[in-house]
Every structure is written in structure tokens, then in C-alpha cells.
N, C-alpha and C positions, 0 to 999 in steps of 0.2 A: 504494500500500500504506500502510495506517495504522500508525504506530509507537506502540506502547503500552509504557510502562515502569512497573513496579510497584516502588517503593522501600520498604524496610521495615527495621526493626531488631527484634531479639528483645526480648520483655518488654513490648511495647505491646499493650494489650487489644484494639484494633480491627483488628489485622493480619489475623487469620483471617476476621473478618466481611467486610472489604472484599475480601479475596482470593476468598471464596466468591461474592460478588456479581459480581465481575469475571469469574470462571470461567463463571458462568451466561451473562453477556453474550457472552463470547468463543465459547461454543458456537455462537452464531448467526453469528459472523464467522470461523469456521474457514477458514483459507486466504487470508483477506483482510487479515490483520494480521501485523505483526512484533511479537512479544511478548518482552519481556525483564524478568526478575525480578532485582533488585539488592538484596543484603543490605548494609546500611550498618552497620558494626560499631564504628566509632570516630569521633572528631571529625575526624580527617584525611580519612576517607572522606566524612564529611558535607560537608566543604569541597569535595572533589573533585566530588561530585555535586550541590552546591548544594541540599542536603537541607532540605526544608520540614518534616520530622517524619514519624514512622511511624504509619500507612502513607501514602504519597504515590502518587497516580496521575497520570501524565503521558500526554497524548494528543497526538501530533505535537509534543512538546516543551513543550506548555502544561499547566500545573497544572489539574486538574479544576475547581477553584474559582477558577482564574485568580489564585492567590496569586503575588505577585512573588517572585523569588529573594531569599532573606535576605541581608543584608549580612554577617552572621557565622553561617554555618550550624553547628549543633551537633547532637549526637545527642540526640533527644528524641522524645516521643510527640506525636501530632497529634490535635486535635479538629476535626471538621468543623462549620462554622456551622449546617448544616441536618441534621446527622447523617451517618452513613456513606452514601455514594452507593449507591443500590439498582441492581440490574441494569437495570431499565427506564430509569433516568436515564442510565446508562452507554451503553445501546443508543441512546438518543436522541442523545447526543453523537456516537457513532460514525456514525450515519446522517447527521449534518450534514456528514460528510466524503465522503459518497457511497457 
């Protein structure tokens, strides 16, 4: 079973966009993934979850862009190097797990 964790905080502009793309991808993997959505609401939670910024997509514990865990996690918004991952890119990653 593939583990997917969607970490987010309120107020970041890309949360809804990534969540929409993720939901499209998850429709094809229904029943084959464990999906957890985690709201990170303060710096304490950011430290607990080793938060890379909102939104963050973890697949089997690895960041979608393979960003390392931050040394000092804080509550912040995240920008993706190549833009928000699209459903097709998420599906390709999921397919790599079988």
C-alpha cells in the first residue's frame, strides 16, 4: 500500500491547486493508497512534522521533489521548482511504486 501525506497550512495560495491535482491522481488509485491530510497550524506542528512548507506532498515518506527535511522547520508557504505537480506527474510517481 502506498502512503500519501498531504501537509498544508491555511493562507498559502497553492494548497487548493495541489490538492485538486492530487485528488485527480488519487481517483485512479482508489483502494491502493493510504491517504492522510495534515493541517500544520503553528511552528510547533511544523517541527513535529518536519514541514517543508505549504503545500507538501509526501509519497512513502519522501518529498515529491525529494527536498530534504529542514533543519529548522517553520510555518511557511512553499514554491515548487517546476510549478505545482500536475496529476499526471503524481500518477507517474505512484506507478513507480507498482
